[in-house]
DRENLUM-503497 format. One record per residue: chain; residue number from 1; x, y, z of N, C-alpha, C, O, CB in turn. Coordinates in steps of 0.1 Angstrom, whole numbers, plus 2048, in hexadecimal, padded with zeros to 3 digits. Atoms other than C-alpha are relative to their C-alpha. Glycine has a CB too. Layout:
# residues N
kette=A; nr=NUM; n.px=X; n.py=Y; n.pz=Z; ca.px=X; ca.py=Y; ca.pz=Z; c.px=X; c.py=Y; c.pz=Z; o.px=X; o.py=Y; o.pz=Z; cb.px=X; cb.py=Y; cb.pz=Z
...
//
This chain:
# residues 105
kette=A; nr=1; n.px=806; n.py=7F3; n.pz=802; ca.px=84A; ca.py=83D; ca.pz=88C; c.px=800; c.py=805; c.pz=7F2; o.px=7F9; o.py=80F; o.pz=7EF; cb.px=808; cb.py=80A; cb.pz=808
kette=A; nr=2; n.px=800; n.py=7FA; n.pz=80D; ca.px=852; ca.py=842; ca.pz=868; c.px=7FC; c.py=7F3; c.pz=7F5; o.px=7FE; o.py=7F4; o.pz=7E9; cb.px=80E; cb.py=807; cb.pz=7FC
kette=A; nr=3; n.px=803; n.py=80B; n.pz=809; ca.px=846; ca.py=820; ca.pz=85A; c.px=7F6; c.py=803; c.pz=7F6; o.px=7F5; o.py=7FB; o.pz=7EC; cb.px=7FC; cb.py=7F4; cb.pz=809
kette=A; nr=4; n.px=80A; n.py=7FC; n.pz=80A; ca.px=82A; ca.py=831; ca.pz=848; c.px=806; c.py=807; c.pz=7F3; o.px=7FF; o.py=809; o.pz=7EA; cb.px=7F6; cb.py=809; cb.pz=806
kette=A; nr=5; n.px=7FA; n.py=7F9; n.pz=80B; ca.px=843; ca.py=842; ca.pz=831; c.px=802; c.py=7F6; c.pz=7F4; o.px=802; o.py=7FA; o.pz=7E8; cb.px=80E; cb.py=807; cb.pz=805
kette=A; nr=6; n.px=7FE; n.py=80A; n.pz=80B; ca.px=84A; ca.py=821; ca.pz=81D; c.px=7F2; c.py=7FE; c.pz=7F8; o.px=7F2; o.py=800; o.pz=7EC; cb.px=805; cb.py=7F3; cb.pz=806
kette=A; nr=7; n.px=80C; n.py=801; n.pz=807; ca.px=825; ca.py=81B; ca.pz=815; c.px=7FC; c.py=80D; c.pz=7F8; o.px=7F6; o.py=80D; o.pz=7EE; cb.px=7F5; cb.py=7FC; cb.pz=809
kette=A; nr=8; n.px=803; n.py=7F4; n.pz=806; ca.px=821; ca.py=840; ca.pz=80E; c.px=807; c.py=802; c.pz=7F3; o.px=802; o.py=807; o.pz=7E9; cb.px=803; cb.py=80B; cb.pz=80A
kette=A; nr=9; n.px=7F8; n.py=7FE; n.pz=80D; ca.px=83D; ca.py=840; ca.pz=7F4; c.px=7FA; c.py=7F7; c.pz=7F6; o.px=7F8; o.py=7FA; o.pz=7EA; cb.px=810; cb.py=7FD; cb.pz=802
kette=A; nr=10; n.px=806; n.py=80B; n.pz=80A; ca.px=82E; ca.py=81F; ca.pz=7E4; c.px=7F3; c.py=806; c.pz=7FA; o.px=7F1; o.py=805; o.pz=7EE; cb.px=7FD; cb.py=7F1; cb.pz=808
kette=A; nr=11; n.px=80D; n.py=7FD; n.pz=805; ca.px=80B; ca.py=82E; ca.pz=7E1; c.px=801; c.py=80D; c.pz=7F8; o.px=7F9; o.py=80F; o.pz=7EE; cb.px=7F6; cb.py=803; cb.pz=80B
kette=A; nr=12; n.px=7FD; n.py=7F4; n.pz=808; ca.px=819; ca.py=84F; ca.pz=7D3; c.px=803; c.py=7FB; c.pz=7F1; o.px=7FE; o.py=801; o.pz=7E8; cb.px=80B; cb.py=808; cb.pz=805
kette=A; nr=13; n.px=7FB; n.py=804; n.pz=80B; ca.px=82A; ca.py=83C; ca.pz=7B8; c.px=7F4; c.py=7F8; c.pz=7F8; o.px=7F3; o.py=7F9; o.pz=7EC; cb.px=80D; cb.py=7F7; cb.pz=803
kette=A; nr=14; n.px=80C; n.py=807; n.pz=806; ca.px=80B; ca.py=824; ca.pz=7B1; c.px=7F5; c.py=80A; c.pz=7FA; o.px=7F0; o.py=808; o.pz=7F0; cb.px=7FA; cb.py=7F6; cb.pz=80A
kette=A; nr=15; n.px=80A; n.py=7F7; n.pz=804; ca.px=7F4; ca.py=842; ca.pz=7B0; c.px=805; c.py=808; c.pz=7F3; o.px=7FD; o.py=80B; o.pz=7EB; cb.px=7FD; cb.py=809; cb.pz=80C
kette=A; nr=16; n.px=7FB; n.py=7F8; n.pz=80B; ca.px=80A; ca.py=854; ca.pz=797; c.px=7FF; c.py=7F7; c.pz=7F3; o.px=7FD; o.py=7FC; o.pz=7E8; cb.px=80F; cb.py=805; cb.pz=802
kette=A; nr=17; n.px=800; n.py=809; n.pz=80C; ca.px=80B; ca.py=835; ca.pz=77F; c.px=7F3; c.py=7F9; c.pz=7FD; o.px=7F2; o.py=7F1; o.pz=7F4; cb.px=80B; cb.py=7F5; cb.pz=802
kette=A; nr=18; n.px=80D; n.py=807; n.pz=801; ca.px=7E7; ca.py=829; ca.pz=783; c.px=7FA; c.py=801; c.pz=7F2; o.px=7F3; o.py=7F7; o.pz=7ED; cb.px=7F6; cb.py=804; cb.pz=80B
kette=A; nr=19; n.px=806; n.py=7FE; n.pz=80D; ca.px=7DC; ca.py=837; ca.pz=762; c.px=806; c.py=7F8; c.pz=7F5; o.px=801; o.py=7F6; o.pz=7EB; cb.px=800; cb.py=80F; cb.pz=7FB
kette=A; nr=20; n.px=7F9; n.py=808; n.pz=80A; ca.px=7F6; ca.py=823; ca.pz=74F; c.px=7FF; c.py=7F1; c.pz=802; o.px=805; o.py=7EA; o.pz=7FA; cb.px=80F; cb.py=805; cb.pz=801
kette=A; nr=21; n.px=801; n.py=80E; n.pz=7FC; ca.px=7EE; ca.py=802; ca.pz=75F; c.px=7F2; c.py=7FB; c.pz=7FC; o.px=7E8; o.py=801; o.pz=7FF; cb.px=803; cb.py=7FE; cb.pz=810
kette=A; nr=22; n.px=80D; n.py=807; n.pz=804; ca.px=7D3; ca.py=7EA; ca.pz=752; c.px=7F6; c.py=7FF; c.pz=80B; o.px=7FB; o.py=7FD; o.pz=817; cb.px=802; cb.py=7F2; cb.pz=7F9
kette=A; nr=23; n.px=80A; n.py=801; n.pz=7F5; ca.px=7B2; ca.py=7E9; ca.pz=765; c.px=800; c.py=7F2; c.pz=805; o.px=7FB; o.py=7F0; o.pz=810; cb.px=7F2; cb.py=805; cb.pz=7FA
kette=A; nr=24; n.px=801; n.py=80E; n.pz=7FA; ca.px=7B6; ca.py=7C3; ca.pz=769; c.px=80A; c.py=7FF; c.pz=80C; o.px=809; o.py=7F6; o.pz=814; cb.px=804; cb.py=7F6; cb.pz=7F5
kette=A; nr=25; n.px=7F8; n.py=800; n.pz=7F3; ca.px=7D0; ca.py=7CB; ca.pz=784; c.px=7FA; c.py=806; c.pz=80C; o.px=7FF; o.py=806; o.pz=817; cb.px=80E; cb.py=806; cb.pz=7FE
kette=A; nr=26; n.px=807; n.py=7FA; n.pz=7F5; ca.px=7B8; ca.py=7DD; ca.pz=799; c.px=809; c.py=809; c.pz=80A; o.px=80A; o.py=806; o.pz=816; cb.px=7F8; cb.py=7F5; cb.pz=808
kette=A; nr=27; n.px=7F6; n.py=7F8; n.pz=7F8; ca.px=7D2; ca.py=7F7; ca.pz=7A5; c.px=7F9; c.py=809; c.pz=809; o.px=800; o.py=80E; o.pz=812; cb.px=809; cb.py=807; cb.pz=7F6
kette=A; nr=28; n.px=807; n.py=7F9; n.pz=7F7; ca.px=7B7; ca.py=80A; ca.pz=7B6; c.px=7FE; c.py=7FA; c.pz=80D; o.px=7FD; o.py=801; o.pz=817; cb.px=7F4; cb.py=802; cb.pz=7FA
kette=A; nr=29; n.px=801; n.py=808; n.pz=7F2; ca.px=7B4; ca.py=7EE; ca.pz=7D0; c.px=80D; c.py=803; c.pz=807; o.px=80C; o.py=806; o.pz=813; cb.px=7FE; cb.py=7F1; cb.pz=7FD
kette=A; nr=30; n.px=7F3; n.py=7FE; n.pz=7F9; ca.px=7DA; ca.py=7F1; ca.pz=7D7; c.px=801; c.py=80E; c.pz=805; o.px=806; o.py=810; o.pz=810; cb.px=80B; cb.py=7FD; cb.pz=7F6
kette=A; nr=31; n.px=800; n.py=7F2; n.pz=7FB; ca.px=7D7; ca.py=816; ca.pz=7DA; c.px=7F7; c.py=803; c.pz=80C; o.px=7FB; o.py=80A; o.pz=815; cb.px=7FC; cb.py=80A; cb.pz=7F5
kette=A; nr=32; n.px=809; n.py=7FF; n.pz=7F5; ca.px=7BA; ca.py=814; ca.pz=7F1; c.px=805; c.py=7F9; c.pz=80D; o.px=805; o.py=7FF; o.pz=818; cb.px=7F2; cb.py=7FA; cb.pz=7FD
kette=A; nr=33; n.px=7FA; n.py=807; n.pz=7F5; ca.px=7CB; ca.py=7FB; ca.pz=807; c.px=80C; c.py=807; c.pz=806; o.px=80E; o.py=808; o.pz=812; cb.px=804; cb.py=7F3; cb.pz=7FD
kette=A; nr=34; n.px=7F5; n.py=7FA; n.pz=7FC; ca.px=7EB; ca.py=80E; ca.pz=808; c.px=7FC; c.py=80E; c.pz=807; o.px=801; o.py=810; o.pz=812; cb.px=809; cb.py=802; cb.pz=7F4
kette=A; nr=35; n.px=805; n.py=7F3; n.pz=7FB; ca.px=7DA; ca.py=831; ca.pz=80E; c.px=7FA; c.py=7FD; c.pz=80E; o.px=7FE; o.py=805; o.pz=817; cb.px=7F5; cb.py=806; cb.pz=7F7
kette=A; nr=36; n.px=806; n.py=803; n.pz=7F3; ca.px=7C5; ca.py=821; ca.pz=82A; c.px=80B; c.py=7FE; c.pz=80B; o.px=809; o.py=802; o.pz=817; cb.px=7F7; cb.py=7F5; cb.pz=7FF
kette=A; nr=37; n.px=7F5; n.py=803; n.pz=7F6; ca.px=7E5; ca.py=814; ca.pz=83B; c.px=808; c.py=80C; c.pz=804; o.px=80C; o.py=80E; o.pz=80F; cb.px=809; cb.py=7F5; cb.pz=7FA
kette=A; nr=38; n.px=7F8; n.py=7F3; n.pz=7FD; ca.px=7F7; ca.py=835; ca.pz=838; c.px=7F9; c.py=809; c.pz=809; o.px=7FE; o.py=80D; o.pz=813; cb.px=802; cb.py=808; cb.pz=7F3
kette=A; nr=39; n.px=809; n.py=7F8; n.pz=7F7; ca.px=7DA; ca.py=848; ca.pz=847; c.px=800; c.py=7FA; c.pz=80E; o.px=801; o.py=802; o.pz=818; cb.px=7F2; cb.py=802; cb.pz=7FA
kette=A; nr=40; n.px=802; n.py=807; n.pz=7F3; ca.px=7D6; ca.py=82F; ca.pz=863; c.px=80D; c.py=801; c.pz=809; o.px=80D; o.py=803; o.pz=815; cb.px=7FC; cb.py=7F0; cb.pz=7FD
kette=A; nr=41; n.px=7F2; n.py=800; n.pz=7F9; ca.px=7FC; ca.py=82E; ca.pz=86B; c.px=803; c.py=80E; c.pz=804; o.px=808; o.py=811; o.pz=80F; cb.px=80B; cb.py=7FB; cb.pz=7F6
kette=A; nr=42; n.px=7FD; n.py=7F2; n.pz=7FD; ca.px=7FF; ca.py=854; ca.pz=869; c.px=7F8; c.py=805; c.pz=80C; o.px=7FE; o.py=80B; o.pz=815; cb.px=7FD; cb.py=809; cb.pz=7F3
kette=A; nr=43; n.px=808; n.py=7FC; n.pz=7F5; ca.px=7E2; ca.py=859; ca.pz=881; c.px=806; c.py=7FA; c.pz=80E; o.px=807; o.py=800; o.pz=818; cb.px=7F1; cb.py=7FB; cb.pz=7FE
kette=A; nr=44; n.px=7FB; n.py=807; n.pz=7F4; ca.px=7F1; ca.py=83F; ca.pz=899; c.px=80D; c.py=807; c.pz=805; o.px=80E; o.py=80A; o.pz=811; cb.px=803; cb.py=7F1; cb.pz=7FC
kette=A; nr=45; n.px=7F2; n.py=7FA; n.pz=7FD; ca.px=814; ca.py=850; ca.pz=898; c.px=7FD; c.py=80E; c.pz=805; o.px=805; o.py=812; o.pz=80E; cb.px=809; cb.py=801; cb.pz=7F2
kette=A; nr=46; n.px=804; n.py=7F3; n.pz=7FB; ca.px=803; ca.py=873; ca.pz=89D; c.px=7FB; c.py=800; c.pz=80E; o.px=7FE; o.py=808; o.pz=816; cb.px=7F6; cb.py=805; cb.pz=7F7
kette=A; nr=47; n.px=806; n.py=801; n.pz=7F2; ca.px=7F0; ca.py=866; ca.pz=8BB; c.px=80A; c.py=7FD; c.pz=80A; o.px=808; o.py=801; o.pz=816; cb.px=7F6; cb.py=7F5; cb.pz=800
kette=A; nr=48; n.px=7F5; n.py=803; n.pz=7F6; ca.px=810; ca.py=859; ca.pz=8CB; c.px=80B; c.py=80B; c.pz=7FF; o.px=815; o.py=80A; o.pz=805; cb.px=807; cb.py=7F2; cb.pz=7FC
kette=A; nr=49; n.px=7F7; n.py=7F5; n.pz=800; ca.px=821; ca.py=87A; ca.pz=8C3; c.px=80E; c.py=7FC; c.pz=7FA; o.px=819; o.py=802; o.pz=7FE; cb.px=801; cb.py=805; cb.pz=80F
kette=A; nr=50; n.px=7F3; n.py=803; n.pz=807; ca.px=83C; ca.py=86A; ca.pz=8AD; c.px=801; c.py=808; c.pz=7F4; o.px=80C; o.py=809; o.pz=7EF; cb.px=801; cb.py=7F1; cb.pz=7FC
kette=A; nr=51; n.px=800; n.py=7F6; n.pz=80B; ca.px=832; ca.py=881; ca.pz=891; c.px=7F9; c.py=80C; c.pz=805; o.px=7EE; o.py=80B; o.pz=80B; cb.px=7F9; cb.py=7FA; cb.pz=7F3
kette=A; nr=52; n.px=806; n.py=7F3; n.pz=7FB; ca.px=82B; ca.py=8A6; ca.pz=898; c.px=7FD; c.py=808; c.pz=7F5; o.px=802; o.py=806; o.pz=7EA; cb.px=80B; cb.py=807; cb.pz=809
kette=A; nr=53; n.px=804; n.py=7F7; n.pz=80B; ca.px=81B; ca.py=8C1; ca.pz=883; c.px=80A; c.py=80B; c.pz=7FE; o.px=806; o.py=815; o.pz=7F7; cb.px=7F2; cb.py=806; cb.pz=803
kette=A; nr=54; n.px=7F7; n.py=7F4; n.pz=802; ca.px=83A; ca.py=8D7; ca.pz=883; c.px=80E; c.py=7F9; c.pz=7FD; o.px=811; o.py=7EE; o.pz=801; cb.px=800; cb.py=80A; cb.pz=80E
kette=A; nr=55; n.px=7F3; n.py=806; n.pz=803; ca.px=85E; ca.py=8D2; ca.pz=875; c.px=808; c.py=7FC; c.pz=80D; o.px=808; o.py=804; o.pz=817; cb.px=808; cb.py=80A; cb.pz=7F8
kette=A; nr=56; n.px=7FC; n.py=809; n.pz=80B; ca.px=870; ca.py=8BA; ca.pz=876; c.px=7F6; c.py=7F5; c.pz=7FE; o.px=7F9; o.py=7EB; o.pz=7F8; cb.px=80F; cb.py=7FA; cb.pz=802
kette=A; nr=57; n.px=80B; n.py=80A; n.pz=801; ca.px=84F; ca.py=8A6; ca.pz=878; c.px=802; c.py=7F3; c.pz=807; o.px=7F9; o.py=7EE; o.pz=80E; cb.px=7FC; cb.py=7FE; cb.pz=7F2
kette=A; nr=58; n.px=7FD; n.py=80D; n.pz=7FA; ca.px=85F; ca.py=886; ca.pz=883; c.px=808; c.py=803; c.pz=80D; o.px=811; o.py=80B; o.pz=80D; cb.px=808; cb.py=7F6; cb.pz=7F7
kette=A; nr=59; n.px=7F9; n.py=7FD; n.pz=7F3; ca.px=86A; ca.py=885; ca.pz=8A8; c.px=80D; c.py=7F9; c.pz=802; o.px=814; o.py=7FB; o.pz=80C; cb.px=7F6; cb.py=7FD; cb.pz=80B
kette=A; nr=60; n.px=7F4; n.py=808; n.pz=7FF; ca.px=887; ca.py=86D; ca.pz=8A2; c.px=809; c.py=804; c.pz=7F3; o.px=805; o.py=809; o.pz=7E9; cb.px=7FD; cb.py=7F1; cb.pz=800
kette=A; nr=61; n.px=7F6; n.py=7FC; n.pz=80C; ca.px=8A6; ca.py=872; ca.pz=88C; c.px=800; c.py=7F4; c.pz=7F5; o.px=7F9; o.py=7EA; o.pz=7F7; cb.px=810; cb.py=802; cb.pz=806
kette=A; nr=62; n.px=7FF; n.py=808; n.pz=80B; ca.px=8AF; ca.py=860; ca.pz=86C; c.px=806; c.py=7F2; c.pz=804; o.px=802; o.py=7E7; o.pz=7FE; cb.px=80A; cb.py=806; cb.pz=7F6
kette=A; nr=63; n.px=7FA; n.py=80D; n.pz=7FB; ca.px=8C3; ca.py=845; ca.pz=87F; c.px=7F5; c.py=7F7; c.pz=806; o.px=7F7; o.py=7EA; o.pz=805; cb.px=80A; cb.py=803; cb.pz=80A
kette=A; nr=64; n.px=80B; n.py=809; n.pz=7FB; ca.px=8A2; ca.py=839; ca.pz=88F; c.px=7F5; c.py=7FE; c.pz=7F5; o.px=7EE; o.py=7F4; o.pz=7F5; cb.px=7FA; cb.py=806; cb.pz=80D
kette=A; nr=65; n.px=80B; n.py=801; n.pz=809; ca.px=88B; ca.py=840; ca.pz=872; c.px=803; c.py=7F6; c.pz=7F4; o.px=7FA; o.py=7EE; o.pz=7F1; cb.px=7FE; cb.py=80E; cb.pz=7FA
kette=A; nr=66; n.px=7FC; n.py=809; n.pz=80B; ca.px=89D; ca.py=82E; ca.pz=856; c.px=7FF; c.py=7F1; c.pz=804; o.px=7FA; o.py=7E9; o.pz=7FC; cb.px=80E; cb.py=803; cb.pz=7FC
kette=A; nr=67; n.px=802; n.py=810; n.pz=7FD; ca.px=89F; ca.py=80B; ca.pz=868; c.px=7F2; c.py=7FD; c.pz=802; o.px=7EE; o.py=7F2; o.pz=7FF; cb.px=808; cb.py=7FC; cb.pz=80D
kette=A; nr=68; n.px=80E; n.py=803; n.pz=7FF; ca.px=87A; ca.py=80E; ca.pz=86F; c.px=7FA; c.py=7FF; c.pz=7F3; o.px=7F2; o.py=7F5; o.pz=7F1; cb.px=7F7; cb.py=80A; cb.pz=808
kette=A; nr=69; n.px=805; n.py=802; n.pz=80E; ca.px=872; ca.py=814; ca.pz=84B; c.px=803; c.py=7F3; c.pz=7FA; o.px=7FB; o.py=7ED; o.pz=7F4; cb.px=805; cb.py=80B; cb.pz=7F7
kette=A; nr=70; n.px=7FC; n.py=80C; n.pz=806; ca.px=887; ca.py=7F7; ca.pz=841; c.px=7FB; c.py=7F4; c.pz=806; o.px=7F8; o.py=7EA; o.pz=7FF; cb.px=810; cb.py=800; cb.pz=800
kette=A; nr=71; n.px=804; n.py=80C; n.pz=7F8; ca.px=87C; ca.py=7DF; ca.pz=85C; c.px=7F1; c.py=7FF; c.pz=800; o.px=7EC; o.py=7F3; o.pz=801; cb.px=806; cb.py=7FF; cb.pz=80E
kette=A; nr=72; n.px=80E; n.py=800; n.pz=7FF; ca.px=857; ca.py=7E8; ca.pz=85D; c.px=7F8; c.py=805; c.pz=7F4; o.px=7EE; o.py=7FF; o.pz=7EF; cb.px=7FC; cb.py=807; cb.pz=80C
kette=A; nr=73; n.px=807; n.py=7F9; n.pz=80B; ca.px=84C; ca.py=7FF; ca.pz=840; c.px=800; c.py=7F7; c.pz=7F4; o.px=7F6; o.py=7F4; o.pz=7ED; cb.px=806; cb.py=80D; cb.pz=7FD
kette=A; nr=74; n.px=7FF; n.py=807; n.pz=80D; ca.px=85A; ca.py=7EA; ca.pz=823; c.px=7FA; c.py=7F3; c.pz=802; o.px=7F3; o.py=7EF; o.pz=7F8; cb.px=80E; cb.py=7FE; cb.pz=7FC
kette=A; nr=75; n.px=808; n.py=80C; n.pz=7FF; ca.px=84D; ca.py=7C9; ca.pz=831; c.px=7F1; c.py=802; c.pz=7FF; o.px=7EA; o.py=7F9; o.pz=7FA; cb.px=802; cb.py=7FA; cb.pz=80D
kette=A; nr=76; n.px=80F; n.py=7FD; n.pz=800; ca.px=82A; ca.py=7D9; ca.pz=835; c.px=7FC; c.py=802; c.pz=7F1; o.px=7F2; o.py=7FD; o.pz=7ED; cb.px=7FD; cb.py=80D; cb.pz=808
kette=A; nr=77; n.px=804; n.py=7FE; n.pz=80D; ca.px=82B; ca.py=7E5; ca.pz=811; c.px=800; c.py=7F2; c.pz=7F8; o.px=7F7; o.py=7EF; o.pz=7EF; cb.px=80B; cb.py=80B; cb.pz=7F9
kette=A; nr=78; n.px=800; n.py=80D; n.pz=807; ca.px=835; ca.py=7C2; ca.pz=805; c.px=7F5; c.py=7F7; c.pz=804; o.px=7F0; o.py=7F0; o.pz=7FC; cb.px=80E; cb.py=7F8; cb.pz=803
kette=A; nr=79; n.px=80B; n.py=808; n.pz=7FC; ca.px=81A; ca.py=7B1; ca.pz=81A; c.px=7F4; c.py=805; c.pz=7FA; o.px=7EC; o.py=7FD; o.pz=7F4; cb.px=7FE; cb.py=800; cb.pz=80F
kette=A; nr=80; n.px=80B; n.py=7FB; n.pz=807; ca.px=800; ca.py=7C8; ca.pz=80C; c.px=800; c.py=7FD; c.pz=7F1; o.px=7F5; o.py=7FA; o.pz=7EB; cb.px=800; cb.py=80E; cb.pz=802
kette=A; nr=81; n.px=7FE; n.py=804; n.pz=80E; ca.px=80D; ca.py=7C2; ca.pz=7EA; c.px=7FC; c.py=7F1; c.pz=7FD; o.px=7F6; o.py=7EE; o.pz=7F3; cb.px=80E; cb.py=803; cb.pz=7FB
kette=A; nr=82; n.px=804; n.py=80F; n.pz=803; ca.px=80A; ca.py=79C; ca.pz=7ED; c.px=7F2; c.py=7FE; c.pz=802; o.px=7EC; o.py=7F6; o.pz=7FB; cb.px=808; cb.py=7F7; cb.pz=80A
kette=A; nr=83; n.px=80E; n.py=801; n.pz=7FF; ca.px=7E7; ca.py=79F; ca.pz=7FA; c.px=7F8; c.py=805; c.pz=7F4; o.px=7EF; o.py=7FE; o.pz=7EF; cb.px=7FC; cb.py=807; cb.pz=80C
kette=A; nr=84; n.px=806; n.py=7FA; n.pz=80C; ca.px=7DE; ca.py=7B5; ca.pz=7DD; c.px=802; c.py=7F6; c.pz=7F4; o.px=7F8; o.py=7F3; o.pz=7ED; cb.px=807; cb.py=80F; cb.pz=7FD
kette=A; nr=85; n.px=7FE; n.py=809; n.pz=80B; ca.px=7EE; ca.py=79D; ca.pz=7C4; c.px=7F8; c.py=7F3; c.pz=801; o.px=7F4; o.py=7EE; o.pz=7F6; cb.px=80E; cb.py=7FC; cb.pz=800
kette=A; nr=86; n.px=809; n.py=80B; n.pz=7FE; ca.px=7DA; ca.py=780; ca.pz=7D3; c.px=7F2; c.py=804; c.pz=7FB; o.px=7EC; o.py=7FE; o.pz=7F3; cb.px=7FF; cb.py=7FB; cb.pz=80F
kette=A; nr=87; n.px=80E; n.py=7FB; n.pz=803; ca.px=7BA; ca.py=794; ca.pz=7D0; c.px=7FE; c.py=801; c.pz=7F1; o.px=7F4; o.py=7FD; o.pz=7EC; cb.px=7FD; cb.py=80D; cb.pz=807
kette=A; nr=88; n.px=800; n.py=7FF; n.pz=80E; ca.px=7C2; ca.py=79D; ca.pz=7AC; c.px=800; c.py=7F2; c.pz=7F9; o.px=7F8; o.py=7F1; o.pz=7EF; cb.px=80B; cb.py=808; cb.pz=7FC
kette=A; nr=89; n.px=7FF; n.py=80D; n.pz=805; ca.px=7CB; ca.py=779; ca.pz=7A4; c.px=7F2; c.py=7F8; c.pz=801; o.px=7EF; o.py=7F1; o.pz=7F7; cb.px=80A; cb.py=7FA; cb.pz=807
kette=A; nr=90; n.px=80C; n.py=807; n.pz=7FE; ca.px=7AB; ca.py=76B; ca.pz=7B2; c.px=7F4; c.py=806; c.pz=7F7; o.px=7ED; o.py=7FE; o.pz=7F1; cb.px=7FC; cb.py=802; cb.pz=80F
kette=A; nr=91; n.px=80A; n.py=7F9; n.pz=808; ca.px=795; ca.py=785; ca.pz=7A0; c.px=803; c.py=7FD; c.pz=7F1; o.px=7F9; o.py=7FB; o.pz=7EA; cb.px=800; cb.py=80F; cb.pz=802
kette=A; nr=92; n.px=7FC; n.py=803; n.pz=80E; ca.px=7A7; ca.py=77F; ca.pz=77E; c.px=7FD; c.py=7F2; c.pz=7FD; o.px=7F7; o.py=7EF; o.pz=7F3; cb.px=80E; cb.py=803; cb.pz=7FE
kette=A; nr=93; n.px=804; n.py=80E; n.pz=801; ca.px=7A3; ca.py=759; ca.pz=783; c.px=7F0; c.py=7FE; c.pz=7FF; o.px=7EB; o.py=7F7; o.pz=7F6; cb.px=806; cb.py=7F7; cb.pz=80D
kette=A; nr=94; n.px=80F; n.py=801; n.pz=801; ca.px=77E; ca.py=75D; ca.pz=78A; c.px=7FB; c.py=805; c.pz=7F3; o.px=7F1; o.py=7FF; o.pz=7EE; cb.px=7F9; cb.py=808; cb.pz=80D
kette=A; nr=95; n.px=805; n.py=7FA; n.pz=80C; ca.px=778; ca.py=773; ca.pz=76C; c.px=804; c.py=7F7; c.pz=7F4; o.px=7FC; o.py=7F5; o.pz=7EB; cb.px=806; cb.py=810; cb.pz=7FD
kette=A; nr=96; n.px=7FD; n.py=809; n.pz=80A; ca.px=78B; ca.py=75A; ca.pz=756; c.px=7F8; c.py=7F4; c.pz=800; o.px=7F4; o.py=7EE; o.pz=7F6; cb.px=80F; cb.py=7FD; cb.pz=801
kette=A; nr=97; n.px=809; n.py=80C; n.pz=7FF; ca.px=776; ca.py=73D; ca.pz=763; c.px=7F2; c.py=804; c.pz=7FB; o.px=7EB; o.py=7FC; o.pz=7F5; cb.px=800; cb.py=7FB; cb.pz=80F
kette=A; nr=98; n.px=80D; n.py=7FC; n.pz=804; ca.px=757; ca.py=751; ca.pz=75D; c.px=7FF; c.py=801; c.pz=7F1; o.px=7F4; o.py=7FE; o.pz=7EB; cb.px=7FE; cb.py=80D; cb.pz=807
kette=A; nr=99; n.px=801; n.py=7FF; n.pz=80F; ca.px=760; ca.py=757; ca.pz=738; c.px=800; c.py=7F2; c.pz=7FA; o.px=7F9; o.py=7EF; o.pz=7F1; cb.px=80D; cb.py=808; cb.pz=7FB
kette=A; nr=100; n.px=800; n.py=80E; n.pz=805; ca.px=768; ca.py=732; ca.pz=734; c.px=7F2; c.py=7FA; c.pz=801; o.px=7ED; o.py=7F4; o.pz=7F8; cb.px=80B; cb.py=7F8; cb.pz=808
kette=A; nr=101; n.px=80E; n.py=806; n.pz=7FE; ca.px=746; ca.py=728; ca.pz=743; c.px=7F6; c.py=806; c.pz=7F6; o.px=7EE; o.py=7FE; o.pz=7F0; cb.px=7FB; cb.py=804; cb.pz=80F
kette=A; nr=102; n.px=808; n.py=7FA; n.pz=80A; ca.px=734; ca.py=740; ca.pz=72C; c.px=802; c.py=7FC; c.pz=7F2; o.px=7F9; o.py=7FA; o.pz=7EB; cb.px=801; cb.py=80E; cb.pz=801
kette=A; nr=103; n.px=7FD; n.py=805; n.pz=80D; ca.px=746; ca.py=735; ca.pz=70E; c.px=7FD; c.py=7F2; c.pz=7FC; o.px=7FB; o.py=7EE; o.pz=7F1; cb.px=80E; cb.py=801; cb.pz=7FE
kette=A; nr=104; n.px=804; n.py=80D; n.pz=802; ca.px=73D; ca.py=711; ca.pz=714; c.px=7F1; c.py=7FE; c.pz=7FF; o.px=7ED; o.py=7F4; o.pz=7FA; cb.px=805; cb.py=7F9; cb.pz=80C
kette=A; nr=105; n.px=80E; n.py=802; n.pz=800; ca.px=718; ca.py=718; ca.pz=718; c.px=7FA; c.py=802; c.pz=7F3; o.px=7EE; o.py=801; o.pz=7F1; cb.px=7FA; cb.py=809; cb.pz=80A
//
């Protein structure tokens, strides 16, 4: 029910630091992937009435929320981060290969 809090925290941090990170890291891709996941998960949890629009917002206590964040939220952030790193690596390798090809011509 609160697994979306981990990616939400991560995307808040990456959004805050994106101006200081080089464009070669394509941080906007990571932000888009994380924000998309947060919105999707929030809608799903709202539709199942696990998150409500009035305090305390979460229908379960901290003893149930924290294990879910640790067991589901953090692995989701790590998985999205790994996919993003692979994407960035492929693009940077392709750009490097393109430069080498043009310099040989």
